[in-house]
C-alpha positions as CSV (number, residue, x, y, z in Angstrom):
1,M,-0.2,-0.1,0.0
2,T,2.8,2.3,0.5
3,R,4.4,2.0,-2.4
4,R,1.4,2.4,-4.6
5,S,0.4,5.8,-2.6
6,V,4.2,6.9,-3.4
7,S,3.9,6.2,-7.0
8,S,0.5,7.8,-7.4
9,R,1.6,10.6,-5.6
10,R,4.8,11.0,-7.8
11,S,2.5,10.5,-11.0
12,H,0.6,13.7,-10.0
13,E,3.7,15.8,-9.7
14,P,4.9,18.1,-12.6
15,R,7.7,16.7,-14.4
16,R,11.1,18.6,-14.6
17,S,12.4,20.1,-17.5
18,G,15.4,18.9,-19.3
19,G,17.3,22.1,-18.6
20,V,17.2,21.6,-14.9
21,S,18.3,18.0,-15.1
22,Q,21.1,18.8,-17.2
23,F,22.2,21.7,-14.8
24,T,22.2,19.2,-11.9
25,A,24.3,16.3,-13.6
26,R,27.2,15.3,-12.2
27,L,29.4,15.7,-15.2
28,L,28.5,19.4,-15.3
29,W,29.9,20.1,-11.9
30,I,33.2,18.1,-12.7
31,F,33.6,20.3,-15.8
32,I,33.2,23.5,-13.9
33,F,35.6,22.1,-11.0
34,L,38.3,21.7,-13.8
35,I,37.6,25.0,-15.3
36,I,38.2,26.7,-11.9
37,A,41.2,24.6,-11.2
38,A,42.9,25.5,-14.5
39,V,42.0,29.3,-13.8
40,L,43.8,29.0,-10.6
41,I,46.7,27.4,-11.7
42,W,47.2,29.9,-14.7
43,V,47.0,32.8,-12.2
44,F,49.2,31.3,-9.6
45,R,51.6,29.8,-12.1
46,A,54.7,31.5,-10.5
47,E,54.1,30.7,-7.0
48,I,53.4,27.1,-8.2
49,N,56.7,27.2,-10.2
50,D,58.7,28.2,-7.3
51,F,57.2,25.4,-5.2
52,F,58.1,22.8,-7.3
53,L,61.5,24.2,-8.1
54,N,62.2,24.0,-4.1
55,V,60.7,20.5,-3.9
56,F,63.2,19.5,-6.8
57,A,66.0,20.9,-5.0
58,A,65.1,19.2,-1.8
59,I,64.4,15.7,-3.1
60,G,65.2,15.9,-6.8
61,W,63.7,12.9,-8.7
62,G,62.9,11.4,-5.6
63,I,59.8,12.8,-6.1
64,I,59.0,9.6,-8.2
65,F,59.2,7.5,-5.2
66,V,57.2,10.1,-3.0
67,A,54.2,10.1,-5.5
68,G,54.5,6.2,-5.9
69,F,54.0,5.8,-2.3
70,I,51.0,8.4,-2.1
71,L,49.3,6.4,-4.8
72,M,49.9,2.9,-3.1
73,V,48.6,4.2,0.1
74,L,45.4,5.4,-1.9
75,I,44.9,2.2,-3.6
76,L,45.4,0.0,-0.2
77,T,42.8,2.5,1.4
78,L,40.1,2.0,-1.4
79,R,40.7,-1.5,-1.2
80,R,40.6,-1.6,2.6
81,N,44.0,-3.6,3.0
82,L,45.7,-1.3,5.1
83,S,46.5,-4.2,7.5
84,S,49.3,-5.5,5.1
85,F,51.5,-2.8,6.7
86,F,51.3,-4.5,10.0
87,Y,51.2,-8.3,8.7
88,Y,54.5,-7.6,6.4
89,W,55.8,-4.8,8.4
90,N,59.6,-6.2,7.6
91,I,58.9,-6.4,4.0
92,W,57.7,-2.9,3.7
93,L,60.8,-1.6,5.9
94,G,63.2,-3.7,3.5
95,I,61.3,-1.9,0.4
96,F,61.8,1.5,2.0
97,V,65.6,0.7,2.6
98,F,66.0,-0.5,-1.0
99,V,64.4,2.8,-2.1
100,F,66.7,5.0,0.2
101,A,69.7,3.1,-1.7
102,I,68.4,4.1,-5.2
103,W,68.0,7.5,-3.7
104,G,71.4,7.6,-2.4
105,I,72.7,6.5,-6.0
106,L,70.9,9.3,-7.2
107,G,72.6,11.7,-4.7
108,L,75.9,10.5,-5.8
109,L,75.2,12.0,-9.3
110,R,76.2,15.5,-9.1
111,Y,75.0,16.8,-12.3
112,T,74.1,20.3,-11.5
113,Q,73.5,21.7,-15.3
114,A,69.5,21.2,-15.1
115,A,67.7,24.1,-13.2
116,L,65.5,21.5,-11.6
117,T,68.2,19.5,-9.8
118,P,70.7,22.3,-8.5
119,N,71.8,20.0,-5.6
120,G,72.2,16.6,-7.9
121,L,69.5,14.1,-9.2
122,G,68.6,13.1,-5.7
123,G,68.5,16.6,-4.2
124,S,69.6,17.6,-0.8
125,F,67.8,14.6,0.7
126,G,69.5,12.0,-1.5
127,A,73.0,13.7,-0.7
128,A,72.2,13.4,2.9
129,L,71.6,9.8,2.7
130,V,75.0,9.1,1.4
131,A,76.6,11.4,3.9
132,N,76.8,14.4,1.5
133,P,79.8,13.4,-0.7
134,A,81.8,16.6,-1.8
135,P,83.0,16.1,-5.3
136,G,87.0,15.5,-5.3
137,A,87.1,15.3,-1.6
138,G,87.2,11.7,-1.2
139,G,83.4,11.8,0.2
140,T,82.2,9.2,-2.6
141,G,83.9,6.4,-0.6
142,I,81.7,6.9,2.2
143,G,78.7,7.2,0.1
144,I,79.4,4.0,-1.4
145,L,79.8,2.4,2.1
146,C,76.5,4.0,3.0
147,L,74.7,2.3,-0.1
148,F,76.3,-1.2,0.8
149,A,74.7,-0.7,4.5
150,Y,71.5,0.2,2.9
151,I,71.3,-2.7,0.6
152,I,72.4,-5.2,3.5
153,L,69.8,-3.8,5.9
154,G,67.2,-4.2,3.1
155,F,68.2,-7.9,2.8
156,L,68.0,-8.5,6.6
157,F,64.5,-7.0,6.5
158,V,63.3,-9.1,3.5
159,M,64.7,-12.3,4.3
160,P,66.2,-12.2,7.8
161,R,66.8,-15.8,8.2
162,Q,68.6,-16.5,4.9
163,T,70.9,-13.4,5.2
164,W,71.7,-14.2,8.9
165,N,72.7,-17.6,7.9
166,A,74.8,-16.4,5.0
167,V,76.6,-13.9,7.1
168,K,77.0,-16.3,9.8
169,G,78.3,-18.8,7.4
170,F,80.9,-16.5,5.9
171,F,82.2,-15.2,9.1
172,G,82.3,-18.6,10.7
173,G,84.4,-20.0,7.6
174,I,86.9,-17.0,8.3
175,W,87.0,-17.7,12.1
176,S,87.2,-21.5,11.3
177,L,90.6,-20.8,9.0
178,F,92.3,-19.2,12.0
179,T,91.0,-21.7,14.8
180,A,91.6,-24.9,12.6
181,K,94.3,-27.4,13.9
182,Q,96.2,-29.7,11.7
183,A,94.9,-33.2,12.6
184,P,97.7,-35.9,13.3
185,R,98.5,-38.4,10.8
186,P,97.5,-42.0,11.9
187,P,100.4,-44.3,12.1
188,V,101.2,-46.5,9.2
189,Q,102.0,-50.0,9.4
190,P,104.8,-51.3,7.3
191,T,104.0,-53.9,4.6
192,G,104.9,-57.3,5.4
193,L,105.3,-57.1,9.1
194,P,102.9,-58.7,11.6
195,Q,100.0,-56.3,12.8
196,Q,100.5,-56.0,16.6
197,Q,98.4,-53.1,17.2
198,Y,94.9,-52.2,15.8
199,Q,93.3,-48.8,16.0
200,T,89.5,-48.6,17.1
201,T,87.3,-46.0,15.8
202,S,84.0,-45.0,17.3
203,T,81.6,-42.4,16.8
204,T,79.9,-42.8,20.3
205,P,81.2,-40.0,22.3
206,V,80.8,-41.5,25.6
207,V,81.6,-45.2,25.5
208,N,85.3,-46.1,24.9
209,R,85.6,-49.2,23.6
210,Q,88.1,-51.5,25.2
211,E,91.1,-53.0,23.1
212,Y,91.4,-56.6,22.2
213,P,93.7,-58.6,24.4
214,P,96.9,-59.8,22.9
215,A,95.6,-63.4,22.8
216,E,92.7,-62.4,20.4
217,I,94.9,-60.4,18.2
218,E,97.2,-63.2,17.4
219,E,94.4,-65.2,16.4
220,R,93.3,-62.9,13.7
221,K,95.4,-63.2,10.3
222,Y,95.3,-60.8,7.4
223,T,96.8,-61.5,4.1
224,P,99.8,-59.4,3.4
225,E,98.7,-58.8,-0.4
226,K,96.4,-56.3,0.8
227,P,97.9,-54.2,3.5
228,S,95.9,-51.8,5.4
229,P,97.4,-49.0,7.4
230,I,94.1,-48.7,9.7
231,I,91.9,-51.6,10.7
232,T,88.7,-50.8,12.4
233,A,87.9,-53.2,15.0
234,P,84.3,-54.4,15.2
235,F,82.0,-53.9,18.3
236,K,82.2,-56.3,20.9
237,P,78.6,-57.4,22.1
238,S,80.1,-59.3,24.9
239,R,81.9,-56.3,26.6
240,D,81.5,-56.2,30.2
241,I,78.7,-53.9,31.6
242,H,80.7,-52.8,34.5
243,Q,83.8,-51.6,32.4
244,V,81.3,-49.5,30.3
245,A,79.6,-48.1,33.1
246,E,82.9,-47.1,34.5
247,D,83.6,-45.2,31.3
248,V,80.3,-43.4,31.4
249,W,81.0,-42.6,34.9
250,K,84.7,-41.3,34.3
251,K,83.3,-38.7,31.7
252,Y,79.8,-37.7,33.4
253,G,80.1,-38.6,36.9
254,K,83.2,-36.8,38.1
255,S,81.9,-33.3,37.5
256,G,81.8,-31.1,40.5
257,K,78.5,-29.5,39.3
258,L,76.4,-32.8,39.8
259,V,73.5,-32.7,42.4
260,E,74.2,-35.1,45.3
261,I,71.1,-36.5,47.3
262,D,71.5,-39.1,49.9
263,G,75.1,-40.2,48.6
264,W,73.5,-40.7,45.2
265,R,74.5,-38.1,42.4
266,L,71.7,-37.2,39.7
267,P,72.7,-37.6,36.0
268,P,73.8,-34.3,34.3
269,I,71.7,-32.9,31.2
270,D,74.8,-33.1,29.2
271,I,74.0,-37.1,29.1
272,L,71.3,-36.4,26.8
273,D,71.8,-35.6,23.0
274,T,70.8,-32.3,21.4
275,S,68.7,-32.2,18.2
276,P,68.8,-29.2,15.8
277,E,65.4,-27.4,15.3
278,F,63.8,-27.1,11.9
279,Q,63.2,-23.9,10.6
280,F,59.7,-23.6,9.0
281,S,58.9,-21.3,6.1
282,E,56.7,-18.5,7.0
283,E,55.6,-17.8,3.3
284,D,54.6,-21.5,2.8
285,N,52.3,-21.3,5.9
286,L,50.8,-18.0,4.5
287,Q,50.3,-19.7,1.4
288,R,48.5,-22.6,2.9
289,A,46.5,-20.2,5.1
290,Q,45.3,-18.4,1.8
291,L,44.4,-21.7,0.3
292,I,42.4,-22.7,3.3
293,E,40.5,-19.5,3.1
294,N,39.9,-19.8,-0.7
295,T,38.8,-23.5,-0.4
296,L,36.2,-22.8,2.3
297,S,35.1,-19.7,0.3
298,S,34.6,-21.8,-2.8
299,Y,32.1,-23.9,-0.7
300,G,29.9,-20.9,0.4
301,V,31.7,-20.7,4.1
302,D,32.9,-17.4,5.1
303,A,35.9,-17.9,7.2
304,K,39.4,-16.2,8.1
305,V,42.7,-17.7,9.2
306,V,43.5,-15.3,12.2
307,Q,46.5,-17.3,13.8
308,I,49.4,-19.8,12.5
309,N,50.9,-22.3,15.0
310,A,53.8,-24.1,13.7
311,G,54.6,-27.3,15.6
312,P,57.3,-30.1,14.8
313,T,55.0,-32.3,13.1
314,V,51.8,-30.6,12.2
315,T,50.9,-26.7,11.9
316,Q,47.7,-25.5,13.5
317,F,45.8,-22.9,11.6
318,G,43.3,-20.9,13.8
319,V,40.1,-20.3,11.6
320,E,37.5,-17.8,12.7
321,P,34.0,-18.6,11.4
322,G,32.7,-15.5,9.6
323,W,29.0,-14.4,9.2
324,D,26.0,-16.0,7.3
325,I,24.2,-13.1,6.2
326,K,20.9,-13.0,4.3
327,Y,19.6,-10.1,2.2
328,R,16.4,-9.2,0.3
329,E,16.0,-6.9,-2.5
330,V,14.3,-3.6,-2.4
331,R,13.0,-1.6,-5.5
332,D,12.7,2.0,-5.3
333,R,12.3,5.0,-7.7
334,D,14.9,7.7,-7.7
335,R,14.1,11.4,-8.6
336,D,14.2,10.8,-12.1
337,G,11.5,8.1,-11.9
338,K,14.0,5.2,-12.7
339,I,13.9,2.0,-10.7
340,Q,16.8,1.2,-8.5
341,V,17.3,-2.2,-6.7
342,R,19.3,-2.3,-3.3
343,R,19.9,-5.0,-0.9
344,E,18.8,-4.9,2.6
345,E,20.2,-6.9,5.5
346,I,17.7,-9.4,6.9
347,S,19.7,-11.3,9.3
348,K,23.3,-11.9,10.5
349,T,24.3,-15.4,12.0
350,R,27.8,-16.9,12.6
351,V,28.5,-19.8,10.4
352,K,28.1,-23.1,12.2
353,V,31.1,-25.2,13.2
354,E,29.6,-28.5,11.8
355,R,29.9,-26.8,8.1
356,I,33.7,-26.4,8.6
357,N,33.9,-30.0,10.1
358,S,32.3,-31.5,7.2
359,L,34.6,-30.0,4.6
360,S,37.9,-31.9,6.4
361,N,38.2,-34.2,3.2
362,D,37.8,-31.2,0.8
363,L,40.4,-29.1,2.7
364,A,43.0,-32.3,2.7
365,L,42.4,-32.6,-1.1
366,A,43.1,-28.8,-1.6
367,L,46.3,-29.1,0.7
368,A,47.5,-32.3,-0.8
369,A,47.8,-33.5,2.7
370,P,47.5,-37.2,3.6
371,T,45.0,-36.3,6.6
372,I,43.5,-33.2,8.5
373,R,42.3,-33.3,11.9
374,I,40.0,-30.5,12.8
375,E,39.7,-29.5,16.3
376,A,36.3,-27.4,16.8
377,P,36.8,-25.4,18.9
378,V,40.2,-25.0,20.3
379,P,39.9,-24.9,24.0
380,G,40.0,-21.6,25.5
381,K,40.0,-19.8,22.0
382,S,37.4,-18.5,19.6
383,Y,38.7,-20.2,16.8
384,I,38.7,-23.5,15.1
385,G,42.0,-25.5,14.7
386,V,42.8,-26.9,11.3
387,E,45.8,-29.4,11.9
388,V,47.7,-29.8,8.7
389,P,50.9,-32.1,8.7
390,N,54.0,-30.6,7.7
391,T,56.0,-31.5,4.7
392,T,58.8,-31.9,6.8
393,S,58.9,-33.4,10.5
394,D,61.0,-32.0,13.3
395,M,62.6,-34.5,15.9
396,V,61.7,-33.6,19.5
397,S,64.4,-34.7,21.8
398,L,64.0,-35.1,25.5
399,R,66.8,-32.6,26.3
400,G,64.9,-30.0,24.3
401,V,61.8,-30.4,26.3
402,V,63.7,-30.8,29.8
403,E,65.7,-27.3,29.4
404,T,62.6,-25.7,29.0
405,G,60.8,-23.4,31.5
406,A,57.7,-25.3,31.8
407,Y,59.2,-28.4,32.7
408,Q,61.6,-26.8,35.2
409,K,58.9,-25.2,36.8
410,L,57.1,-28.4,37.3
411,V,60.2,-30.1,38.5
412,A,60.6,-27.5,41.2
413,K,57.2,-28.7,42.5
414,S,57.2,-32.3,42.1
415,K,60.1,-35.1,41.5
416,M,57.7,-37.0,39.4
417,A,57.4,-34.9,36.5
418,L,57.3,-36.3,33.0
419,A,58.4,-34.8,29.7
420,L,55.9,-35.8,27.1
421,G,56.8,-33.5,24.0
422,K,55.8,-30.5,22.1
423,G,52.2,-29.6,21.3
424,A,50.8,-28.5,17.8
425,G,51.9,-24.8,18.3
426,G,55.3,-25.9,19.6
427,E,54.9,-25.3,23.3
428,S,56.4,-27.9,25.6
429,I,54.0,-30.2,27.3
430,A,55.1,-31.5,30.7
431,A,52.8,-33.7,33.4
432,D,53.0,-34.6,37.0
433,L,52.6,-38.5,37.5
434,T,51.3,-37.6,41.0
435,K,48.4,-35.7,39.7
436,M,47.4,-38.1,36.9
437,P,47.7,-40.5,39.1
438,H,47.8,-43.4,36.6
439,L,48.5,-43.3,33.0
440,L,46.8,-45.9,30.2
441,I,48.8,-45.7,26.8
442,A,47.6,-47.4,23.5
443,G,48.7,-47.5,19.9
444,A,49.4,-49.7,16.9
445,T,52.8,-51.0,16.5
446,G,55.4,-48.8,15.3
447,S,53.6,-45.6,16.6
448,G,55.9,-44.8,19.3
449,K,54.3,-46.7,22.1
450,T,57.5,-48.1,23.5
451,V,59.4,-44.9,23.2
452,C,57.0,-43.2,25.2
453,L,57.5,-45.7,28.2
454,N,61.3,-45.2,27.7
455,T,60.9,-41.4,28.1
456,I,58.5,-41.8,31.2
457,V,61.2,-44.2,32.6
458,C,64.4,-42.0,31.8
459,A,62.6,-38.7,33.1
460,L,62.0,-40.2,36.5
461,L,65.8,-41.7,36.5
462,L,66.8,-37.9,35.8
463,N,65.5,-36.2,38.9
464,N,64.9,-39.2,41.5
465,T,67.3,-41.5,43.4
466,P,66.8,-45.3,44.3
467,N,65.5,-44.0,47.7
468,E,62.7,-41.8,46.2
469,V,61.6,-44.1,43.4
470,R,61.4,-47.8,42.6
471,F,60.3,-49.4,39.6
472,I,58.5,-52.6,38.8
473,L,58.9,-53.5,35.0
474,I,56.7,-56.0,33.3
475,D,57.9,-56.6,29.5
476,P,56.2,-59.8,28.1
477,K,58.1,-59.0,24.9
478,R,61.5,-59.6,26.6
479,V,63.3,-57.0,24.4
480,E,61.9,-53.7,25.3
481,L,62.7,-53.0,28.8
482,T,65.3,-55.7,30.0
483,Q,68.1,-52.9,29.2
484,Y,67.1,-51.2,32.6
485,N,68.1,-54.6,34.6
486,S,71.4,-52.8,35.9
487,I,69.8,-49.7,37.5
488,P,69.3,-49.6,41.2
489,H,65.9,-48.3,41.2
490,L,64.2,-51.8,40.1
491,A,62.3,-53.3,43.1
492,T,63.1,-56.6,41.3
493,P,64.7,-57.5,37.9
494,V,62.7,-57.0,34.9
495,I,59.9,-59.4,34.8
496,V,59.2,-61.2,31.5
497,D,57.2,-64.2,32.7
498,T,53.4,-64.0,32.7
499,D,53.2,-66.0,35.9
500,K,55.6,-63.7,37.9
501,A,53.8,-60.6,36.6
502,L,50.5,-61.8,38.1
503,N,52.4,-62.4,41.5
504,A,53.7,-59.1,41.1
505,L,50.4,-57.6,40.9
506,R,49.4,-59.5,43.9
507,W,52.5,-58.5,45.8
508,L,51.7,-54.9,45.0
509,C,48.2,-55.0,46.4
510,Q,49.8,-56.6,49.6
511,E,52.3,-53.5,49.8
512,M,49.4,-51.1,49.3
513,D,47.7,-52.5,52.3
514,K,51.0,-52.4,54.3
515,R,51.8,-49.0,53.2
516,Y,48.1,-47.7,54.4
517,K,48.7,-49.3,58.0
518,Q,52.3,-47.5,58.0
519,M,50.8,-44.2,57.5
520,A,48.0,-44.8,59.8
521,G,50.4,-45.5,62.7
522,A,52.4,-42.4,61.7
523,G,49.2,-40.2,61.4
524,A,49.8,-39.2,57.9
525,R,47.3,-39.1,55.2
526,N,49.4,-39.6,52.1
527,I,53.1,-40.4,51.2
528,E,54.2,-36.7,51.1
529,G,52.9,-36.3,54.7
530,Y,54.8,-39.6,55.7
531,N,58.1,-38.5,54.1
532,K,58.1,-34.9,55.4
533,D,60.5,-35.8,58.3
534,K,62.1,-38.7,56.9
535,R,66.0,-39.0,55.5
536,G,67.6,-41.4,53.2
537,E,66.6,-44.9,53.4
538,E,63.9,-44.0,56.0
539,K,61.7,-42.5,53.3
540,M,58.7,-44.7,51.8
541,P,59.9,-44.6,47.9
542,Y,57.4,-44.1,45.2
543,M,56.5,-47.4,43.4
544,V,56.0,-47.1,39.6
545,L,54.4,-50.2,37.8
546,V,55.2,-50.2,34.0
547,V,53.3,-52.8,31.9
548,D,54.4,-52.8,28.3
549,E,51.7,-55.0,27.2
550,L,48.4,-55.4,28.9
551,A,46.8,-57.9,26.5
552,D,49.1,-60.7,27.2
553,L,48.5,-60.4,30.7
554,M,44.5,-60.2,30.2
555,M,44.8,-63.4,28.2
556,A,46.7,-65.3,31.2
557,G,44.3,-64.2,33.9
558,Y,41.4,-61.6,32.8
559,D,39.7,-61.6,36.1
560,E,42.6,-61.4,38.4
561,V,44.3,-58.7,36.4
562,E,41.2,-56.5,36.1
563,T,40.6,-56.7,39.7
564,N,44.0,-56.1,40.8
565,L,44.6,-53.2,38.5
566,C,41.3,-51.5,39.3
567,R,42.0,-51.9,43.1
568,L,45.7,-50.4,42.7
569,A,43.9,-47.8,40.5
570,Q,41.3,-46.8,43.1
571,L,43.4,-47.0,46.3
572,A,47.2,-47.0,45.6
573,R,47.4,-43.2,44.8
574,A,48.0,-42.1,48.7
575,T,50.6,-44.6,49.0
576,G,52.6,-43.4,46.3
577,I,52.1,-46.3,43.9
578,H,51.2,-45.3,40.1
579,L,50.5,-47.3,37.2
580,V,51.6,-46.8,33.6
581,V,50.1,-49.5,31.4
582,A,50.5,-49.8,27.7
583,T,48.7,-52.1,25.1
584,Q,48.7,-52.1,21.2
585,R,45.3,-53.6,21.0
586,P,42.8,-51.2,22.5
587,S,39.8,-53.4,22.5
588,V,37.0,-53.6,25.0
589,D,38.3,-57.0,26.2
590,V,41.5,-55.8,27.1
591,V,40.7,-52.0,27.9
592,T,37.5,-52.7,29.8
593,G,35.1,-50.2,31.1
594,L,36.1,-50.9,34.7
595,I,39.7,-50.4,33.7
596,K,39.0,-47.2,31.7
597,A,36.8,-45.8,34.6
598,N,39.9,-45.7,37.0
599,F,42.4,-44.5,34.3
600,P,41.4,-41.0,33.6
601,T,44.6,-39.7,32.0
602,R,45.3,-41.5,28.7
603,I,47.5,-41.3,25.5
604,S,46.7,-42.5,22.3
605,F,49.1,-43.0,19.5
606,A,48.0,-43.8,15.9
607,V,45.4,-46.7,15.8
608,T,43.9,-48.5,13.0
609,S,40.3,-47.7,13.3
610,A,37.9,-45.1,14.7
611,V,36.5,-47.9,17.0
612,D,39.6,-48.2,18.7
613,S,40.2,-44.4,18.9
614,R,36.6,-44.2,20.8
615,T,37.6,-47.0,23.1
616,I,40.9,-45.5,24.5
617,L,39.8,-41.7,24.2
618,D,35.8,-41.9,24.2
619,G,35.8,-40.2,20.6
620,A,37.3,-40.4,17.1
621,G,40.7,-38.6,16.1
622,A,43.3,-41.3,16.9
623,E,43.0,-43.0,13.5
624,K,43.9,-39.5,11.7
625,L,47.2,-39.6,13.8
626,L,50.5,-39.6,11.4
627,G,52.5,-42.1,13.6
628,R,56.3,-42.1,14.9
629,G,55.2,-40.2,18.1
630,D,52.3,-38.4,17.1
631,M,49.8,-38.7,19.9
632,L,46.7,-37.4,21.4
633,Y,47.1,-36.7,25.4
634,M,43.9,-36.5,27.4
635,P,44.7,-35.3,30.9
636,T,42.4,-35.7,34.0
637,E,41.2,-31.9,34.0
638,A,40.7,-31.4,30.1
639,A,37.4,-31.9,28.3
640,K,39.2,-32.7,24.8
641,P,42.5,-34.4,24.0
642,K,45.6,-32.3,23.2
643,R,47.7,-33.4,20.1
644,I,51.5,-33.7,20.8
645,Q,54.5,-34.8,19.2
646,G,56.5,-37.0,21.6
647,C,59.9,-37.0,22.5
648,F,62.4,-39.4,20.8
649,L,65.1,-41.2,22.9
650,S,67.7,-43.2,21.4
651,D,69.3,-46.3,22.6
652,T,72.6,-44.6,23.1
653,E,70.8,-42.2,25.5
654,I,69.3,-45.1,27.6
655,E,72.7,-46.8,27.7
656,R,74.4,-43.8,28.9
657,L,71.7,-43.2,31.7
658,V,71.8,-46.7,32.5
659,Y,75.5,-47.0,32.7
660,F,75.6,-43.9,34.7
661,W,73.7,-45.2,37.8
662,G,75.5,-48.6,37.5
663,G,78.8,-46.7,37.6
664,Q,78.0,-45.3,41.2
665,R,79.8,-47.6,43.5
666,Q,77.2,-47.7,46.4
667,Q,75.6,-50.6,48.2
668,E,72.4,-50.9,46.6
669,P,69.3,-50.5,48.6
670,D,67.5,-53.5,49.8
671,K,65.1,-55.1,47.6
672,L,61.5,-54.8,48.6
673,R,61.5,-58.8,49.0
674,M,59.1,-59.2,46.0
675,E,61.1,-62.3,45.0
676,T,60.2,-64.4,48.2
677,L,56.4,-63.9,47.2
678,I,57.2,-64.9,43.5
679,A,59.3,-67.8,44.4
680,T,56.7,-69.2,46.8
681,A,53.4,-68.4,44.9
682,P,51.8,-71.3,43.4
683,V,52.7,-72.0,39.8
684,G,52.4,-74.4,37.1
685,T,49.5,-75.6,35.0
686,I,46.6,-78.1,35.4
687,G,44.9,-79.6,32.4
688,G,46.8,-77.2,30.2
689,H,45.8,-74.1,32.1
690,P,47.4,-71.9,34.5
691,R,46.9,-72.6,38.3
692,D,44.3,-70.6,39.7
693,P,45.1,-68.9,42.9
694,L,41.9,-69.6,44.5
695,L,42.5,-73.3,44.0
696,E,43.3,-73.7,47.7
697,Q,40.3,-71.7,48.9
698,A,38.3,-74.2,46.6
699,K,39.8,-77.1,48.2
700,A,38.9,-75.9,51.8
701,L,35.5,-75.4,50.6
702,A,35.4,-79.0,49.1
703,N,36.8,-80.4,52.5
704,E,33.9,-78.6,54.3
705,Y,30.9,-79.2,52.1
706,S,29.8,-82.3,50.4
707,E,28.7,-80.9,47.3
708,V,30.7,-78.2,45.3
709,S,29.1,-77.0,42.3
710,T,30.1,-74.3,39.7
711,S,27.5,-71.9,41.2
712,F,28.2,-72.7,44.7
713,L,32.0,-71.6,44.0
714,Q,30.8,-68.4,42.2
715,R,28.5,-67.4,45.0
716,K,31.3,-68.4,47.7
717,L,34.4,-66.9,46.1
718,H,32.6,-63.9,44.5
719,I,34.1,-64.5,40.9
720,G,32.3,-65.0,37.5
721,Y,30.9,-67.9,36.1
722,P,33.5,-68.7,33.5
723,R,36.5,-68.7,36.1
724,A,34.2,-70.8,38.6
725,A,33.8,-73.4,35.7
726,R,37.5,-73.6,35.2
727,L,38.2,-73.4,39.0
728,K,35.7,-76.4,39.1
729,E,37.5,-78.6,36.6
730,Q,41.0,-77.8,38.2
731,L,39.5,-78.8,41.7
732,D,38.3,-82.0,40.4
733,A,41.5,-82.9,38.8
734,V,43.4,-82.0,42.0
735,L,41.1,-84.0,44.2
736,E,41.4,-86.9,41.8
737,E,45.1,-86.9,42.1
738,E,45.2,-86.9,45.9
739,G,42.4,-89.7,46.2
740,I,40.2,-87.2,48.6
741,E,36.5,-87.5,48.2
742,P,35.1,-84.0,48.5
743,G,33.5,-83.5,51.7
744,S,33.3,-86.9,52.9
745,A,30.9,-87.1,56.1
746,K,30.7,-83.2,56.0
747,P,27.5,-81.2,56.4
748,E,26.0,-80.0,53.2
749,D,25.5,-76.4,52.2
750,P,21.6,-75.8,53.1
751,N,21.3,-73.3,50.4
752,D,22.2,-76.1,47.8
753,N,19.0,-77.9,48.8
754,I,16.8,-74.9,48.0
755,M,14.9,-75.7,44.8
């Protein structure tokens, strides 16, 4: 109704004449403005001429640079792209320095014949840039030096890393020429003479290999037709471990800077290797960020990359969702009666996170990446994290994380600090084992699970003496953790037998009950309160149980392993007993719901399917990991897992650390008497199955009652039906061997007669 009334009202108005409309046209006013400007220029031509002469005298032909700068600012202002001055400030500064260099070259050209440039082609400003060189006075040399300084400074701004590396390499090469020493020539064995001395070369900087005894040297014969001046002796795997430990102790243990606690010296940080950090290209990341924005825009998603976090393995691009704006077309008539269409905004809403999540495969295709993980949203941030794998991965060393401030602050608070690795943004990640308090690790073969276990053990060995931490290492594979057999921190040698592993779990439960009684007698609530006034061997040490493969233990004794692990996980925190359990098969029959409920802190490496990822992390994501230490870490207090590149620890570093502790000539602390329980515990098999620990109780029930059935054992011993059935078979076999009738002349259980 409103539009019709307006149009009808306009139809009754008198139409304007053509002369008035031509007078009010925009082109007419532009023509009038040009005429006025031309008249003013003609009237004040003398003053304008003097002004330009003064400008040319001051800046010379540099006026071209000034005009170009003004034009560039106008173009960027019209395009609303002035933010490039802040994002690429170093490149703009480099361009300005290069312009000053060209301006200085013009200042060196002292042509004063032209009336426009009485002070040279560069004007007085160009001459000032090169220190006002006077012709024939030797000032040209100073000007050339200034030009070289401008050029070098421009390259430093435009390409800072490449220029710095080139300058450092140039001066480093000059310095090496003065500091290089002539290497001594190796002794040459004369041809035809028996070789009685061999030179042993080694690339390991820690272990000095022992020379062969004369008896072994005489047995080795070499043909005289092919004499060799230097013969490299092969490595002897049968080398005495005590001698190697002494060599490591001589290099690292004799320093006066080592920290000594209760007569034990802690290993120095130099015992670990350093790894060079890889420099990522900023231009490549900016190009990929632009590609992400273009790809999302092509699918109708308005988004912008607001942050780039370059990590060792992946780079996280912070994508901020834009606005989904809806418009409608509105038709109006102008004063001339012409219909104009304009767009009017109806609604404005944020782009949904699900729309960006659904485009993960399209982003991987556009970026040519094997897989892309989207964290939506990043905890504590107002953007979505798109994690793109780097073209080249950077190795994270244990020393690189230990030397960071985040780890050192944690060590000052707790001796049970663990160095896990570096996050997707390159930040170091450290955790406290006492706050976890237990850790569940899962991952496929070759994903980095065993390296993570070695990192945890070595991180504790760096900061704790045998009086503070004791280890129980269970290694059913027999090759992963056996290298720690010589450290004094072990409560018992590394357990490789499944029966002994089950006995160790039983002993640990008994040790937990014993510690609770000790703390109750001392009036302490936890192990920290108990050790507050203790020194040396009086302290109650922390106990760390490390299991390399949980699936093997679950197959040996499903019910007992699950019961003991859950009991320890529920009650052992206050007594200082912590569990680190790893498995490569995170299925529901290995990582049961009861175990998951008692292990809130979990680490998942690369797994084969999303089902395994949901089993260990209660969510998908681990199936998209890259392997080789790439993991998802889910602490107790976090709602979402955090992506981390785990630390790499070589076998050489582990050997040095083990030999360092083995080289300290001290009386080892007393073992915790776990061997006695392991030796006296019932072992063996009955009918091809392991002997059940509850068999003695079942025999007592058989002697007490006349009829012992499977359901009776299930009810009396509080076990499941499958275990009760196996126990009934073993009980019948044992009673048959001993010739004992079950419950002869004994009263029957009245509950069994109830129908």
